[in-house]
TIRO-2110 file (N, C-alpha, C; in Angstrom, 1 decimal):
// TIRO-2110
0.8, -1.2, 0.0, N, 1, A
0.0, 0.0, 0.0, CA, 1, A
0.9, 1.2, 0.0, C, 1, A
0.6, 2.2, -0.8, N, 2, A
1.4, 3.4, -1.0, CA, 2, A
0.7, 4.6, -0.5, C, 2, A
-0.6, 4.6, -0.1, N, 3, A
-1.2, 5.7, 0.5, CA, 3, A
-0.9, 5.9, 1.9, C, 3, A
-1.7, 6.7, 2.6, N, 4, A
-1.4, 7.0, 4.0, CA, 4, A
-2.8, 7.0, 4.8, C, 4, A
-2.8, 6.3, 5.9, N, 5, A
-4.0, 6.2, 6.7, CA, 5, A
-3.7, 7.1, 8.0, C, 5, A
-4.6, 8.0, 8.2, N, 6, A
-4.5, 8.9, 9.4, CA, 6, A
-5.8, 8.8, 10.2, C, 6, A
-5.6, 8.5, 11.5, N, 7, A
-6.8, 8.4, 12.3, CA, 7, A
-6.9, 9.5, 13.3, C, 7, A
-8.1, 10.0, 13.5, N, 8, A
-8.5, 11.0, 14.5, CA, 8, A
-9.1, 10.3, 15.6, C, 8, A
-8.6, 10.5, 16.8, N, 9, A
-9.2, 9.9, 18.0, CA, 9, A
-9.4, 10.9, 19.1, C, 9, A
-10.2, 10.6, 20.1, N, 10, A
-10.6, 11.4, 21.2, CA, 10, A
-12.0, 11.3, 21.6, C, 10, A
-12.4, 11.9, 22.6, N, 11, A
-13.8, 11.9, 23.1, CA, 11, A
-14.8, 12.4, 22.1, C, 11, A
-16.0, 12.1, 22.2, N, 12, A
-17.1, 12.7, 21.3, CA, 12, A
-17.0, 14.2, 21.6, C, 12, A
-17.3, 15.0, 20.6, N, 13, A
-17.3, 16.4, 20.6, CA, 13, A
-15.9, 17.0, 20.8, C, 13, A
-14.8, 16.2, 20.6, N, 14, A
-13.5, 16.8, 20.6, CA, 14, A
-13.1, 17.5, 19.4, C, 14, A
-13.9, 17.3, 18.3, N, 15, A
-13.6, 18.0, 17.0, CA, 15, A
-13.1, 17.1, 16.0, C, 15, A
-13.1, 15.8, 16.2, N, 16, A
-12.5, 14.9, 15.2, CA, 16, A
-13.1, 15.1, 13.8, C, 16, A
-14.4, 15.1, 13.8, N, 17, A
-15.1, 15.1, 12.5, CA, 17, A
-14.8, 16.5, 11.8, C, 17, A
-14.8, 17.6, 12.5, N, 18, A
-14.5, 18.9, 12.0, CA, 18, A
-13.1, 18.9, 11.5, C, 18, A
-12.2, 18.4, 12.3, N, 19, A
-10.7, 18.5, 11.9, CA, 19, A
-10.4, 17.6, 10.7, C, 19, A
-11.1, 16.4, 10.6, N, 20, A
-10.9, 15.5, 9.5, CA, 20, A
-11.4, 16.2, 8.2, C, 20, A
-12.5, 16.9, 8.3, N, 21, A
-13.1, 17.6, 7.2, CA, 21, A
-12.2, 18.8, 6.7, C, 21, A
-11.7, 19.5, 7.7, N, 22, A
-10.8, 20.7, 7.3, CA, 22, A
-9.5, 20.2, 6.7, C, 22, A
-9.0, 19.1, 7.3, N, 23, A
-7.7, 18.6, 6.7, CA, 23, A
-8.0, 18.0, 5.3, C, 23, A
-9.1, 17.3, 5.1, N, 24, A
-9.4, 16.8, 3.8, CA, 24, A
-9.5, 18.0, 2.8, C, 24, A
-10.1, 19.1, 3.2, N, 25, A
-10.2, 20.2, 2.2, CA, 25, A
-8.8, 20.8, 1.9, C, 25, A
-8.0, 20.9, 2.9, N, 26, A
-6.6, 21.4, 2.7, CA, 26, A
-5.8, 20.5, 1.8, C, 26, A
-5.9, 19.2, 2.1, N, 27, A
-5.2, 18.2, 1.3, CA, 27, A
-5.6, 18.2, -0.2, C, 27, A
-6.9, 18.2, -0.4, N, 28, A
-7.5, 18.2, -1.8, CA, 28, A
-7.0, 19.5, -2.5, C, 28, A
-7.1, 20.6, -1.8, N, 29, A
-6.6, 21.9, -2.4, CA, 29, A
-5.2, 21.8, -2.8, C, 29, A
-4.4, 21.0, -2.1, N, 30, A
-3.0, 20.8, -2.4, CA, 30, A
-2.7, 19.7, -3.4, C, 30, A
-3.8, 19.1, -4.0, N, 31, A
-3.6, 18.2, -5.1, CA, 31, A
-3.6, 16.7, -4.6, C, 31, A
-3.9, 16.5, -3.3, N, 32, A
-3.9, 15.1, -2.9, CA, 32, A
-5.3, 14.5, -3.1, C, 32, A
-5.3, 13.1, -3.3, N, 33, A
-6.6, 12.4, -3.3, CA, 33, A
-6.9, 11.9, -1.9, C, 33, A
-8.1, 12.2, -1.4, N, 34, A
-8.5, 11.9, 0.0, CA, 34, A
-9.8, 11.2, 0.1, C, 34, A
-9.9, 10.3, 1.0, N, 35, A
-11.1, 9.6, 1.4, CA, 35, A
-11.3, 9.8, 2.9, C, 35, A
-12.5, 10.2, 3.3, N, 36, A
-12.8, 10.3, 4.7, CA, 36, A
-13.8, 9.2, 5.1, C, 36, A
-13.5, 8.5, 6.2, N, 37, A
-14.4, 7.5, 6.7, CA, 37, A
-14.6, 7.8, 8.2, C, 37, A
-15.8, 7.4, 8.7, N, 38, A
-16.2, 7.7, 10.0, CA, 38, A
-16.8, 6.5, 10.7, C, 38, A
-16.3, 6.2, 11.9, N, 39, A
-16.8, 5.0, 12.6, CA, 39, A
-17.4, 5.5, 14.0, C, 39, A
-18.5, 4.8, 14.4, N, 40, A
-19.1, 3.7, 13.6, CA, 40, A
-19.9, 4.2, 12.5, C, 40, A
-20.0, 3.4, 11.4, N, 41, A
-20.8, 3.7, 10.2, CA, 41, A
-22.2, 3.1, 10.4, C, 41, A
-23.1, 3.8, 10.8, N, 42, A
-24.5, 3.3, 11.1, CA, 42, A
-25.2, 2.8, 9.8, C, 42, A
-24.7, 3.2, 8.6, N, 43, A
-25.4, 2.8, 7.4, CA, 43, A
-25.2, 1.4, 7.0, C, 43, A
-24.2, 0.7, 7.6, N, 44, A
-24.0, -0.7, 7.2, CA, 44, A
-24.9, -1.6, 8.1, C, 44, A
-24.9, -2.9, 7.7, N, 45, A
-25.7, -3.9, 8.5, CA, 45, A
-25.3, -4.0, 9.9, C, 45, A
-24.0, -4.1, 10.1, N, 46, A
-23.5, -4.1, 11.5, CA, 46, A
-23.6, -2.8, 12.2, C, 46, A
-23.4, -1.7, 11.5, N, 47, A
-23.6, -0.4, 12.0, CA, 47, A
-25.0, -0.1, 12.5, C, 47, A
-26.0, -0.6, 11.8, N, 48, A
-27.4, -0.4, 12.2, CA, 48, A
-27.6, -1.1, 13.6, C, 48, A
-27.0, -2.3, 13.7, N, 49, A
-27.2, -3.0, 15.0, CA, 49, A
-26.5, -2.2, 16.1, C, 49, A
-25.3, -1.6, 15.8, N, 50, A
-24.6, -0.8, 16.8, CA, 50, A
-25.4, 0.4, 17.2, C, 50, A
-26.1, 1.0, 16.3, N, 51, A
-26.9, 2.2, 16.6, CA, 51, A
-28.0, 1.8, 17.6, C, 51, A
-28.6, 0.7, 17.3, N, 52, A
-29.7, 0.2, 18.3, CA, 52, A
-29.1, -0.1, 19.7, C, 52, A
-27.9, -0.7, 19.7, N, 53, A
-27.3, -1.0, 21.0, CA, 53, A
-26.9, 0.3, 21.7, C, 53, A
-26.4, 1.3, 21.0, N, 54, A
-25.9, 2.5, 21.7, CA, 54, A
-27.1, 3.5, 22.1, C, 54, A
-28.3, 3.2, 21.5, N, 55, A
-29.4, 4.1, 21.8, CA, 55, A
-30.5, 3.3, 22.6, C, 55, A
-30.1, 2.3, 23.3, N, 56, A
-31.0, 1.6, 24.2, CA, 56, A
-32.0, 0.6, 23.7, C, 56, A
-31.9, 0.2, 22.4, N, 57, A
-32.8, -0.7, 21.8, CA, 57, A
-32.3, -2.2, 22.0, C, 57, A
-31.0, -2.4, 22.3, N, 58, A
-30.4, -3.7, 22.5, CA, 58, A
-29.7, -3.7, 23.8, C, 58, A
-29.5, -4.8, 24.5, N, 59, A
-28.8, -5.0, 25.7, CA, 59, A
-27.6, -5.9, 25.4, C, 59, A
-26.5, -5.4, 25.1, N, 60, A
-25.3, -6.2, 24.9, CA, 60, A
-24.2, -5.8, 25.9, C, 60, A
-23.4, -6.7, 26.2, N, 61, A
-22.2, -6.5, 27.1, CA, 61, A
-21.2, -5.7, 26.4, C, 61, A
-20.2, -5.2, 27.2, N, 62, A
-19.2, -4.3, 26.6, CA, 62, A
-18.4, -5.1, 25.6, C, 62, A
-18.2, -6.4, 25.8, N, 63, A
-17.4, -7.2, 24.8, CA, 63, A
-18.1, -7.3, 23.5, C, 63, A
-19.4, -7.5, 23.5, N, 64, A
-20.2, -7.6, 22.2, CA, 64, A
-20.2, -6.2, 21.5, C, 64, A
-20.4, -5.1, 22.3, N, 65, A
-20.4, -3.8, 21.7, CA, 65, A
-19.1, -3.6, 20.9, C, 65, A
-17.9, -3.9, 21.6, N, 66, A
-16.7, -3.6, 20.9, CA, 66, A
-16.4, -4.6, 19.8, C, 66, A
-16.9, -5.8, 19.8, N, 67, A
-16.7, -6.7, 18.7, CA, 67, A
-17.5, -6.2, 17.5, C, 67, A
-18.7, -5.6, 17.8, N, 68, A
-19.5, -5.0, 16.7, CA, 68, A
-18.8, -3.8, 16.1, C, 68, A
-18.2, -3.0, 17.0, N, 69, A
-17.4, -1.8, 16.5, CA, 69, A
-16.3, -2.3, 15.6, C, 69, A
-15.6, -3.3, 16.0, N, 70, A
-14.5, -3.8, 15.2, CA, 70, A
-15.0, -4.4, 13.9, C, 70, A
-16.0, -5.2, 14.0, N, 71, A
-16.6, -5.8, 12.8, CA, 71, A
-17.0, -4.7, 11.8, C, 71, A
-17.5, -3.6, 12.3, N, 72, A
-17.9, -2.4, 11.5, CA, 72, A
-16.7, -1.9, 10.7, C, 72, A
-15.6, -1.9, 11.3, N, 73, A
-14.3, -1.4, 10.6, CA, 73, A
-13.9, -2.5, 9.6, C, 73, A
-14.1, -3.8, 9.9, N, 74, A
-13.8, -4.8, 8.9, CA, 74, A
-14.7, -4.7, 7.7, C, 74, A
-15.9, -4.2, 7.9, N, 75, A
-16.8, -4.0, 6.7, CA, 75, A
-16.2, -3.0, 5.7, C, 75, A
-15.5, -2.1, 6.3, N, 76, A
-14.8, -1.0, 5.5, CA, 76, A
-13.4, -1.4, 5.0, C, 76, A
-12.9, -2.5, 5.5, N, 77, A
-11.5, -2.8, 5.1, CA, 77, A
-11.2, -2.8, 3.6, C, 77, A
-12.0, -3.5, 2.8, N, 78, A
-11.7, -3.5, 1.4, CA, 78, A
-11.6, -2.1, 0.7, C, 78, A
-12.5, -1.3, 1.1, N, 79, A
-12.5, 0.1, 0.6, CA, 79, A
-11.3, 0.9, 1.0, C, 79, A
-10.9, 0.7, 2.3, N, 80, A
-9.7, 1.4, 2.8, CA, 80, A
-8.5, 0.9, 2.1, C, 80, A
-8.3, -0.4, 2.0, N, 81, A
-7.2, -1.0, 1.3, CA, 81, A
-7.1, -0.5, -0.1, C, 81, A
-8.2, -0.5, -0.8, N, 82, A
-8.3, -0.1, -2.2, CA, 82, A
-7.8, 1.4, -2.3, C, 82, A
-8.3, 2.2, -1.4, N, 83, A
-7.9, 3.7, -1.5, CA, 83, A
-6.4, 3.8, -1.2, C, 83, A
-5.9, 3.1, -0.3, N, 84, A
-4.4, 3.2, 0.0, CA, 84, A
-3.6, 2.7, -1.2, C, 84, A
-4.1, 1.6, -1.8, N, 85, A
-3.4, 1.1, -3.0, CA, 85, A
-3.4, 2.1, -4.2, C, 85, A
-4.4, 3.0, -4.2, N, 86, A
-4.5, 4.1, -5.2, CA, 86, A
-3.7, 5.3, -4.8, C, 86, A
-2.9, 5.2, -3.7, N, 87, A
-2.1, 6.3, -3.2, CA, 87, A
-2.9, 7.4, -2.7, C, 87, A
-4.1, 7.1, -2.1, N, 88, A
-4.9, 8.1, -1.5, CA, 88, A
-4.6, 8.3, -0.1, C, 88, A
-5.0, 9.4, 0.5, N, 89, A
-4.9, 9.6, 1.9, CA, 89, A
-6.2, 9.3, 2.5, C, 89, A
-6.3, 8.4, 3.5, N, 90, A
-7.5, 8.0, 4.1, CA, 90, A
-7.5, 8.6, 5.5, C, 90, A
-8.6, 9.4, 5.8, N, 91, A
-8.7, 10.0, 7.1, CA, 91, A
-9.9, 9.3, 7.8, C, 91, A
-9.6, 8.7, 9.0, N, 92, A
-10.6, 8.0, 9.7, CA, 92, A
-11.0, 8.8, 11.0, C, 92, A
-12.3, 9.1, 11.1, N, 93, A
-12.8, 9.7, 12.3, CA, 93, A
-13.2, 8.5, 13.2, C, 93, A
-12.3, 8.2, 14.1, N, 94, A
-12.3, 7.1, 15.0, CA, 94, A
-11.7, 5.9, 14.2, C, 94, A
-11.0, 5.0, 14.9, N, 95, A
-10.4, 3.8, 14.3, CA, 95, A
-10.0, 2.8, 15.4, C, 95, A
-8.9, 2.2, 15.2, N, 96, A
-8.5, 1.1, 16.1, CA, 96, A
-8.5, 1.5, 17.6, C, 96, A
-7.9, 2.6, 17.9, N, 97, A
-7.7, 3.0, 19.3, CA, 97, A
-9.0, 3.3, 20.0, C, 97, A
-10.1, 3.5, 19.3, N, 98, A
-11.4, 3.8, 20.0, CA, 98, A
-11.9, 2.5, 20.7, C, 98, A
-11.8, 1.4, 20.1, N, 99, A
-12.2, 0.1, 20.8, CA, 99, A
-11.3, -0.1, 22.0, C, 99, A
-10.0, 0.2, 21.9, N, 100, A
-9.1, 0.0, 23.1, CA, 100, A
-9.6, 0.9, 24.2, C, 100, A
-9.8, 2.2, 23.9, N, 101, A
-10.1, 3.2, 24.9, CA, 101, A
-11.5, 2.9, 25.5, C, 101, A
-12.5, 2.7, 24.7, N, 102, A
-13.8, 2.5, 25.3, CA, 102, A
-13.9, 1.1, 25.9, C, 102, A
-13.3, 0.1, 25.3, N, 103, A
-13.3, -1.2, 25.9, CA, 103, A
-12.5, -1.3, 27.2, C, 103, A
-11.4, -0.7, 27.2, N, 104, A
-10.5, -0.6, 28.5, CA, 104, A
-11.3, 0.1, 29.6, C, 104, A
-12.0, 1.1, 29.2, N, 105, A
-12.7, 1.9, 30.2, CA, 105, A
-13.8, 1.1, 30.9, C, 105, A
-14.2, 0.0, 30.2, N, 106, A
-15.2, -0.9, 30.8, CA, 106, A
-14.7, -2.3, 31.2, C, 106, A
-13.4, -2.3, 31.4, N, 107, A
-12.7, -3.5, 32.0, CA, 107, A
-12.3, -4.5, 31.0, C, 107, A
-12.3, -4.3, 29.7, N, 108, A
-11.9, -5.2, 28.7, CA, 108, A
-10.3, -5.1, 28.5, C, 108, A
-9.8, -6.2, 28.0, N, 109, A
-8.3, -6.3, 27.9, CA, 109, A
-7.9, -5.5, 26.6, C, 109, A
-7.0, -4.5, 26.7, N, 110, A
-6.6, -3.8, 25.5, CA, 110, A
-5.9, -4.6, 24.5, C, 110, A
-5.1, -5.6, 25.0, N, 111, A
-4.4, -6.5, 24.1, CA, 111, A
-5.3, -7.3, 23.2, C, 111, A
-6.4, -7.8, 23.9, N, 112, A
-7.4, -8.6, 23.1, CA, 112, A
-8.1, -7.7, 22.0, C, 112, A
-8.4, -6.5, 22.4, N, 113, A
-9.0, -5.6, 21.3, CA, 113, A
-8.1, -5.3, 20.2, C, 113, A
-6.8, -5.1, 20.5, N, 114, A
-5.8, -4.8, 19.5, CA, 114, A
-5.7, -6.1, 18.6, C, 114, A
-5.6, -7.2, 19.2, N, 115, A
-5.4, -8.5, 18.5, CA, 115, A
-6.6, -8.7, 17.5, C, 115, A
-7.8, -8.4, 18.0, N, 116, A
-9.0, -8.6, 17.1, CA, 116, A
-9.0, -7.7, 15.9, C, 116, A
-8.1, -6.7, 15.9, N, 117, A
-8.1, -5.7, 14.8, CA, 117, A
-6.8, -5.8, 14.0, C, 117, A
-6.0, -6.9, 14.3, N, 118, A
-4.7, -7.0, 13.7, CA, 118, A
-4.7, -7.1, 12.1, C, 118, A
-5.8, -7.5, 11.6, N, 119, A
-5.8, -7.6, 10.1, CA, 119, A
-6.4, -6.4, 9.4, C, 119, A
-6.6, -5.3, 10.2, N, 120, A
-7.0, -4.0, 9.6, CA, 120, A
-5.8, -3.2, 9.3, C, 120, A
-5.9, -2.3, 8.3, N, 121, A
-4.7, -1.5, 8.0, CA, 121, A
-4.4, -0.6, 9.2, C, 121, A
-3.1, -0.5, 9.5, N, 122, A
-2.6, 0.3, 10.6, CA, 122, A
-2.4, 1.7, 10.3, C, 122, A
-2.8, 2.7, 11.1, N, 123, A
-2.6, 4.1, 10.7, CA, 123, A
-1.1, 4.4, 10.7, C, 123, A
-0.7, 5.3, 9.8, N, 124, A
0.6, 5.8, 9.8, CA, 124, A
0.8, 6.9, 10.9, C, 124, A
-0.4, 7.5, 11.2, N, 125, A
-0.4, 8.6, 12.1, CA, 125, A
-1.8, 8.6, 12.8, C, 125, A
-1.7, 8.7, 14.1, N, 126, A
-3.0, 8.9, 14.9, CA, 126, A
-2.9, 10.2, 15.7, C, 126, A
-3.9, 11.0, 15.4, N, 127, A
-4.0, 12.3, 16.1, CA, 127, A
-5.0, 12.2, 17.2, C, 127, A
-4.6, 12.4, 18.4, N, 128, A
-5.5, 12.5, 19.6, CA, 128, A
-5.8, 13.9, 19.9, C, 128, A
-7.1, 14.2, 19.7, N, 129, A
-7.6, 15.6, 20.0, CA, 129, A
-8.2, 15.5, 21.4, C, 129, A
-7.5, 16.1, 22.3, N, 130, A
-7.8, 15.9, 23.8, CA, 130, A
-8.7, 17.0, 24.3, C, 130, A
-9.8, 16.6, 24.9, N, 131, A
-10.7, 17.5, 25.6, CA, 131, A
-11.1, 16.8, 26.9, C, 131, A
-11.5, 17.6, 27.9, N, 132, A
-12.1, 17.1, 29.2, CA, 132, A
-13.5, 16.6, 29.0, C, 132, A
-13.9, 15.6, 29.7, N, 133, A
-15.3, 15.1, 29.6, CA, 133, A
-16.3, 16.2, 29.8, C, 133, A
-16.0, 17.2, 30.7, N, 134, A
-17.0, 18.3, 30.9, CA, 134, A
-17.1, 19.1, 29.7, C, 134, A
-16.1, 19.2, 28.9, N, 135, A
-16.1, 20.0, 27.7, CA, 135, A
-17.0, 19.2, 26.7, C, 135, A
-16.9, 17.9, 26.6, N, 136, A
-17.7, 17.1, 25.7, CA, 136, A
-19.2, 17.3, 26.0, C, 136, A
-19.5, 17.3, 27.3, N, 137, A
-20.9, 17.5, 27.7, CA, 137, A
-21.4, 18.9, 27.4, C, 137, A
-20.6, 19.9, 27.6, N, 138, A
-21.0, 21.2, 27.3, CA, 138, A
-21.2, 21.5, 25.8, C, 138, A
-20.5, 20.7, 25.0, N, 139, A
-20.6, 20.9, 23.5, CA, 139, A
-21.8, 20.1, 22.9, C, 139, A
-22.3, 19.2, 23.7, N, 140, A
-23.5, 18.4, 23.2, CA, 140, A
-24.4, 18.1, 24.4, C, 140, A
-25.4, 18.8, 24.6, N, 141, A
-26.3, 18.7, 25.8, CA, 141, A
-27.5, 17.8, 25.6, C, 141, A
-27.8, 17.5, 24.3, N, 142, A
-29.0, 16.7, 24.1, CA, 142, A
-28.6, 15.5, 23.1, C, 142, A
-29.5, 14.5, 23.1, N, 143, A
-29.3, 13.3, 22.2, CA, 143, A
-28.0, 12.6, 22.4, C, 143, A
-27.5, 12.5, 23.6, N, 144, A
-26.3, 11.8, 23.9, CA, 144, A
-26.5, 10.3, 24.0, C, 144, A
-25.6, 9.5, 23.4, N, 145, A
-25.8, 8.0, 23.5, CA, 145, A
-25.3, 7.6, 24.9, C, 145, A
-25.4, 6.3, 25.1, N, 146, A
-25.1, 5.7, 26.5, CA, 146, A
-23.7, 6.0, 26.9, C, 146, A
-22.7, 6.0, 26.0, N, 147, A
-21.4, 6.3, 26.4, CA, 147, A
-21.2, 7.8, 26.7, C, 147, A
-21.8, 8.6, 25.9, N, 148, A
-21.7, 10.1, 26.1, CA, 148, A
-22.3, 10.5, 27.4, C, 148, A
-23.2, 9.7, 28.1, N, 149, A
-23.9, 10.1, 29.3, CA, 149, A
-23.1, 9.8, 30.5, C, 149, A
-22.1, 9.0, 30.4, N, 150, A
-21.4, 8.5, 31.6, CA, 150, A
-20.0, 9.2, 31.8, C, 150, A
-20.0, 10.3, 32.6, N, 151, A
-18.8, 11.1, 32.8, CA, 151, A
-17.7, 10.4, 33.4, C, 151, A
-17.9, 9.5, 34.3, N, 152, A
-16.8, 8.7, 34.9, CA, 152, A
-16.2, 7.8, 33.9, C, 152, A
-17.0, 7.2, 33.0, N, 153, A
-16.5, 6.4, 32.0, CA, 153, A
-15.7, 7.2, 31.0, C, 153, A
-16.2, 8.4, 30.6, N, 154, A
-15.4, 9.2, 29.7, CA, 154, A
-14.1, 9.6, 30.2, C, 154, A
-14.0, 9.8, 31.5, N, 155, A
-12.7, 10.1, 32.1, CA, 155, A
-11.7, 8.9, 32.0, C, 155, A
-12.3, 7.7, 32.1, N, 156, A
-11.4, 6.5, 31.9, CA, 156, A
-11.0, 6.4, 30.5, C, 156, A
-11.9, 6.7, 29.6, N, 157, A
-11.6, 6.7, 28.1, CA, 157, A
-10.5, 7.6, 27.8, C, 157, A
-10.6, 8.8, 28.4, N, 158, A
-9.5, 9.8, 28.2, CA, 158, A
-8.2, 9.3, 28.7, C, 158, A
-8.2, 8.7, 29.8, N, 159, A
-6.9, 8.2, 30.4, CA, 159, A
-6.3, 7.1, 29.5, C, 159, A
-7.2, 6.3, 28.9, N, 160, A
-6.7, 5.2, 28.0, CA, 160, A
-6.1, 5.9, 26.7, C, 160, A
-6.8, 6.9, 26.2, N, 161, A
-6.3, 7.6, 25.0, CA, 161, A
-4.9, 8.2, 25.3, C, 161, A
-4.8, 8.8, 26.4, N, 162, A
-3.6, 9.5, 26.8, CA, 162, A
-2.5, 8.4, 26.9, C, 162, A
-2.8, 7.3, 27.5, N, 163, A
-1.8, 6.2, 27.6, CA, 163, A
-1.4, 5.7, 26.2, C, 163, A
-2.3, 5.5, 25.3, N, 164, A
-2.0, 5.1, 24.0, CA, 164, A
-1.2, 6.1, 23.2, C, 164, A
-1.5, 7.4, 23.5, N, 165, A
-0.9, 8.5, 22.7, CA, 165, A
0.6, 8.7, 23.1, C, 165, A
1.0, 8.0, 24.2, N, 166, A
2.5, 8.0, 24.5, CA, 166, A
3.3, 7.1, 23.6, C, 166, A
2.6, 6.3, 22.8, N, 167, A
3.3, 5.3, 21.9, CA, 167, A
3.7, 5.9, 20.6, C, 167, A
4.4, 5.2, 19.8, N, 168, A
4.9, 5.7, 18.5, CA, 168, A
3.7, 5.9, 17.5, C, 168, A
3.9, 6.8, 16.7, N, 169, A
2.9, 7.1, 15.6, CA, 169, A
1.7, 7.9, 16.1, C, 169, A
1.8, 8.4, 17.3, N, 170, A
0.7, 9.3, 17.8, CA, 170, A
1.1, 10.7, 17.9, C, 170, A
0.2, 11.6, 17.8, N, 171, A
0.4, 13.1, 18.1, CA, 171, A
-0.7, 13.6, 19.0, C, 171, A
-0.4, 14.2, 20.1, N, 172, A
-1.3, 14.7, 21.1, CA, 172, A
-1.6, 16.1, 20.7, C, 172, A
-2.9, 16.5, 20.6, N, 173, A
-3.3, 17.9, 20.2, CA, 173, A
-4.3, 18.4, 21.2, C, 173, A
-4.1, 19.5, 21.7, N, 174, A
-5.1, 20.1, 22.7, CA, 174, A
-6.3, 20.6, 22.0, C, 174, A
-7.4, 19.9, 22.2, N, 175, A
-8.7, 20.3, 21.5, CA, 175, A
-9.5, 21.3, 22.2, C, 175, A
-9.1, 21.8, 23.3, N, 176, A
-9.8, 22.8, 24.1, CA, 176, A
-9.7, 24.2, 23.4, C, 176, A
-8.9, 24.4, 22.5, N, 177, A
-8.6, 25.7, 21.8, CA, 177, A
-9.6, 25.9, 20.6, C, 177, A
-9.6, 27.1, 20.1, N, 178, A
-10.4, 27.4, 18.9, CA, 178, A
-10.1, 26.5, 17.7, C, 178, A
-11.1, 26.2, 16.9, N, 179, A
-11.0, 25.3, 15.8, CA, 179, A
-9.9, 25.6, 14.9, C, 179, A
-9.7, 26.9, 14.6, N, 180, A
-8.6, 27.3, 13.7, CA, 180, A
-7.2, 27.0, 14.2, C, 180, A
-7.0, 27.1, 15.6, N, 181, A
-5.7, 26.8, 16.2, CA, 181, A
-5.5, 25.3, 16.1, C, 181, A
-6.5, 24.5, 16.4, N, 182, A
-6.4, 23.0, 16.3, CA, 182, A
-6.0, 22.6, 14.9, C, 182, A
-6.8, 23.2, 13.9, N, 183, A
-6.6, 22.9, 12.5, CA, 183, A
-5.1, 23.2, 12.1, C, 183, A
-4.6, 24.3, 12.6, N, 184, A
-3.2, 24.7, 12.2, CA, 184, A
-2.2, 23.6, 12.7, C, 184, A
-2.4, 23.2, 13.9, N, 185, A
-1.6, 22.1, 14.5, CA, 185, A
-1.7, 20.8, 13.7, C, 185, A
-3.0, 20.4, 13.4, N, 186, A
-3.2, 19.2, 12.6, CA, 186, A
-2.5, 19.3, 11.3, C, 186, A
-2.6, 20.4, 10.6, N, 187, A
-2.0, 20.6, 9.3, CA, 187, A
-0.5, 20.5, 9.3, C, 187, A
0.1, 21.1, 10.4, N, 188, A
1.5, 21.1, 10.5, CA, 188, A
2.0, 19.6, 10.8, C, 188, A
1.4, 18.9, 11.7, N, 189, A
1.8, 17.5, 12.0, CA, 189, A
1.6, 16.7, 10.7, C, 189, A
0.6, 16.8, 10.0, N, 190, A
0.3, 16.0, 8.8, CA, 190, A
1.3, 16.3, 7.7, C, 190, A
1.6, 17.6, 7.6, N, 191, A
2.6, 18.0, 6.5, CA, 191, A
4.0, 17.3, 6.8, C, 191, A
4.4, 17.3, 8.1, N, 192, A
5.6, 16.6, 8.4, CA, 192, A
5.6, 15.1, 8.2, C, 192, A
4.4, 14.5, 8.5, N, 193, A
4.3, 13.1, 8.2, CA, 193, A
4.3, 12.8, 6.7, C, 193, A
3.7, 13.6, 5.9, N, 194, A
3.7, 13.4, 4.5, CA, 194, A
5.1, 13.6, 3.9, C, 194, A
5.8, 14.5, 4.5, N, 195, A
7.2, 14.8, 4.0, CA, 195, A
8.1, 13.6, 4.2, C, 195, A
7.8, 12.8, 5.3, N, 196, A
8.6, 11.6, 5.6, CA, 196, A
8.2, 10.4, 4.8, C, 196, A
7.2, 10.4, 4.1, N, 197, A
6.7, 9.2, 3.3, CA, 197, A
7.8, 8.7, 2.4, C, 197, A
END
């Protein structure tokens, strides 16, 4: 594969979707071919089941929820691999680390969740956009799913993301700042990563 996979991670309302969109616009303006994917993708068969589970219509344990999340990414694997083979840049709004962070926050083994995803393409770069759980709540006060409603769990998710972000291939970005400042940091980090390709 000759393209590049870049993942955006962090709590809900951290700005992942916005920053992925802004980066895509910048890259396309610079002549790059870009594909943006977002997980979970509720439009797929597995994604629709996930939606029901996250909105109180199903009662699954944490392990089943994360296996569905992972399976949802495998549904997208052929399209991601094809885009990378075409030398495109794939931007993922949530990816491998999300299952580790949310699963670990509920007592699941991080190594098990990574192992379940070992046949998915690995990001060349993961951008963690960090915000406090209180900020996430302030940015979205209504229509929050079961994960978004549990502040104690969100704090554990944040700790897992921070632990993961200490590893190679990660970049920590302060998401509490204005959108333009975050976007400038994202653009700078990605430009350096592309230059190293």
